[in-house]
C-alpha positions in Angstrom: 0.4 -0.5 -0.1 1.0 3.5 0.3 3.6 2.5 3.0 5.5 0.8 1.3 5.2 3.1 -2.6 6.7 5.7 -0.1 9.2 4.0 1.1 13.2 4.4 -0.7 14.1 1.4 -3.1 16.1 -0.6 -1.0 13.5 -0.4 1.9 10.8 -1.7 -0.8 12.6 -4.5 -1.5 14.0 -5.1 2.1 10.4 -6.0 2.5 9.2 -7.6 0.0 12.0 -9.9 0.9 10.9 -10.9 4.6 7.3 -10.4 3.3 8.0 -13.3 0.7 10.0 -14.7 3.3 7.0 -14.9 5.5 4.4 -15.9 2.8 6.4 -19.1 1.3 5.7 -20.5 5.4 2.4 -20.9 4.2 3.0 -23.1 1.2 -0.8 -24.4 1.7 -2.1 -21.2 1.6 -3.2 -21.6 -2.1 -4.6 -25.2 -0.6 -6.5 -23.9 1.8 -8.1 -21.5 0.1 -9.3 -23.4 -3.0 -10.7 -26.0 -0.3 -11.9 -23.6 1.4 -13.7 -22.2 -1.7 -15.0 -25.4 -2.2 -16.6 -25.4 1.1 -17.9 -21.9 0.5 -19.7 -23.6 -2.4 -21.3 -26.2 -0.2 -22.6 -24.3 1.8 -24.0 -22.3 -0.5 -26.1 -25.4 -2.4 -26.7 -27.2 0.4 -30.3 -27.6 1.2 -31.7 -27.2 4.5 -28.4 -24.0 4.2 -26.7 -23.0 7.7 -25.3 -20.0 7.7 -22.9 -20.6 10.9 -21.0 -22.3 8.0 -20.4 -19.7 5.8 -19.5 -17.2 9.1 -17.2 -19.7 10.2 -15.0 -19.6 6.6 -15.2 -15.8 6.5 -14.2 -15.9 10.1 -11.2 -17.2 8.8 -10.4 -15.1 6.1 -10.6 -12.6 8.6 -7.5 -13.9 10.6 -5.5 -15.2 7.5 -5.6 -11.2 5.9 -4.9 -9.7 9.6 -1.7 -11.9 10.1 -1.4 -10.8 6.2 -1.8 -7.2 7.5 0.5 -7.7 10.9 2.9 -9.4 9.9 4.0 -6.5 6.2 2.6 -3.3 9.5 6.2 -5.7 11.6 8.5 -5.3 8.7 7.0 -1.4 7.7 8.2 -0.1 12.0 11.5 -2.6 12.0 12.5 -0.4 8.5 11.3 2.8 10.1 13.3 2.0 13.8 16.0 2.6 11.3 15.5 5.1 10.0 17.8 8.3 10.7 15.3 11.1 11.3 15.9 12.6 8.7 15.5 10.0 7.0 12.0 9.0 9.0 10.5 13.4 7.4 12.1 12.3 3.8 9.9 9.1 4.1 6.5 10.9 6.6 7.3 13.7 2.7 6.5 10.6 0.1 4.2 9.3 2.4 1.7 12.3 2.2 2.0 12.6 -1.8 1.6 9.5 -1.8 -1.8 9.3 -0.3 -3.4 12.5 -1.9 -2.3 11.3 -5.1 -4.1 8.0 -4.4 -7.0 10.7 -3.0 -7.0 12.1 -5.9 -8.3 10.0 -7.6 -11.9 9.2 -8.8 
């Protein structure tokens, strides 16, 4: 997102490598998501319909997304902690510009 976009090129590469390393640890993620999709479709077609099944699948997806977001935020914080005050200010300036550009889009 805008935080990674506002990082300097080297920092972005380091973040990408770190996140790729974390996500590679979840090699079964694609298989798990395919299974969850199949389970979702089965639940949609079931008669009687059990909304608790879909609710559980949605909660699992929220938990997975929250985990990825937490890993990303942790990686960004670790990079910020290594920045000098000047680098942090420059990052803040780039982030401000990036956010304004994003908000200007229709």
